C-alpha positions as CSV (number, residue, x, y, z in Angstrom):
1,V,4.2,-10.4,12.1
2,Q,4.2,-6.7,13.1
3,L,4.1,-4.1,10.4
4,Q,5.2,-0.4,10.4
5,A,4.4,1.9,7.6
6,S,5.9,5.2,6.9
7,G,6.1,7.9,4.2
8,G,2.7,9.6,4.1
9,G,2.3,13.3,3.8
10,L,0.8,16.2,1.8
11,V,1.4,16.6,-1.9
12,Q,-0.2,18.6,-4.7
13,A,-2.1,16.9,-7.4
14,G,0.2,15.5,-10.0
15,G,3.0,14.9,-7.5
16,S,4.6,11.8,-6.1
17,L,5.0,10.1,-2.7
18,S,6.6,6.9,-1.7
19,L,5.4,4.6,1.2
20,S,7.3,1.9,2.9
21,C,6.3,-0.9,5.2
22,A,8.7,-2.9,7.3
23,A,7.7,-6.3,8.7
24,S,9.2,-7.9,11.8
25,G,9.4,-11.2,10.0
26,R,9.1,-13.0,6.7
27,T,5.9,-12.4,4.7
28,Y,4.5,-14.1,1.6
29,I,1.9,-11.7,0.2
30,M,2.5,-8.0,0.9
31,A,-0.2,-5.5,0.1
32,W,-1.4,-1.9,0.4
33,F,-5.0,-0.9,1.1
34,R,-6.5,2.5,1.6
35,Q,-9.5,4.0,3.3
36,A,-10.9,7.4,2.5
37,P,-13.1,9.3,4.9
38,G,-16.6,7.8,4.9
39,K,-15.6,4.9,2.6
40,E,-14.7,1.3,3.0
41,R,-11.2,0.1,3.0
42,E,-10.1,-0.8,-0.6
43,F,-7.4,-2.8,-2.2
44,V,-4.6,-0.9,-3.9
45,A,-1.8,-3.3,-4.8
46,L,-0.1,-6.5,-3.7
47,I,3.2,-8.2,-4.4
48,V,4.0,-11.8,-4.0
49,R,7.4,-12.7,-2.4
50,S,8.3,-14.3,-5.8
51,G,7.7,-10.9,-7.5
52,G,4.3,-11.1,-9.1
53,T,2.1,-8.0,-8.7
54,V,-1.6,-7.1,-8.8
55,Y,-3.0,-3.6,-9.0
56,A,-6.4,-2.0,-8.5
57,D,-7.6,-0.5,-11.8
58,S,-7.8,2.9,-10.2
59,V,-4.0,3.0,-9.6
60,K,-2.7,0.9,-12.5
61,G,0.0,2.8,-14.4
62,R,0.4,5.4,-11.7
63,F,1.4,3.3,-8.6
64,T,4.2,0.8,-8.4
65,I,4.6,-1.8,-5.6
66,S,8.0,-3.4,-5.0
67,A,9.7,-5.3,-2.2
68,D,13.1,-6.0,-0.7
69,N,12.7,-9.5,0.6
70,A,16.0,-9.4,2.4
71,K,14.8,-6.5,4.5
72,N,11.1,-7.8,4.8
73,T,10.1,-4.4,3.5
74,W,7.8,-3.3,0.7
75,Y,7.1,0.0,-1.0
76,L,4.5,1.8,-2.9
77,Q,5.7,4.5,-5.3
78,M,2.7,6.8,-6.1
79,N,3.0,9.0,-9.1
80,S,0.5,11.4,-10.8
81,L,-1.4,11.6,-7.6
82,K,-5.0,12.8,-7.7
83,P,-7.2,14.3,-4.9
84,E,-9.2,11.1,-4.9
85,D,-6.1,9.2,-3.8
86,T,-6.4,11.0,-0.5
87,A,-6.8,8.3,2.2
88,V,-5.1,6.5,5.1
89,Y,-2.9,3.9,3.5
90,Y,-2.4,0.6,5.3
91,C,0.1,-2.1,4.6
92,A,-0.9,-5.7,5.1
93,A,0.6,-9.1,5.0
94,G,-1.0,-12.5,4.4
95,N,-0.7,-15.8,2.7
96,L,-3.4,-15.7,-0.1
97,I,-3.3,-13.7,-3.3
98,L,-6.6,-12.0,-2.7
99,R,-7.8,-8.4,-2.9
100,S,-10.1,-8.8,0.1
101,A,-9.0,-7.2,3.3
102,T,-10.3,-10.2,5.2
103,A,-7.6,-12.3,3.7
104,Y,-4.8,-10.4,5.5
105,D,-4.0,-11.1,9.1
106,S,-1.3,-8.5,9.8
107,W,-1.8,-4.8,9.4
108,G,0.2,-1.7,9.9
109,P,-1.2,1.3,11.8
110,G,-1.8,3.4,8.6
111,T,-0.2,6.5,7.2
112,L,-2.2,9.5,5.9
113,V,-1.7,10.6,2.3
114,T,-3.4,13.9,1.4
115,V,-3.4,15.1,-2.2
116,S,-4.5,18.8,-2.7
117,S,-6.1,20.1,-5.8
């Protein structure tokens, strides 16, 4: 499955951005990860095709993941953004409900989100 993410950009702290990821085929677990400069890639959120969601503690209550299964597309609505949310955001697809990046076998190219203070 090929993935293409879009929607990154520059926003002030406290603002909002929305990311989307389109897959070339059906996916079961759809996730978002992020990688800040000099840091390891970290889990952000995932959604199961049936609708269940899991969030990292750092984004819970601020970010919302959703999906349109008919379009094989999922989204990340990011509100109340903080400078520490600055990172390259990657969408990923897999078949296991895990937070580890190694569990995902399809990755999008990444989209940069920059939050200014």
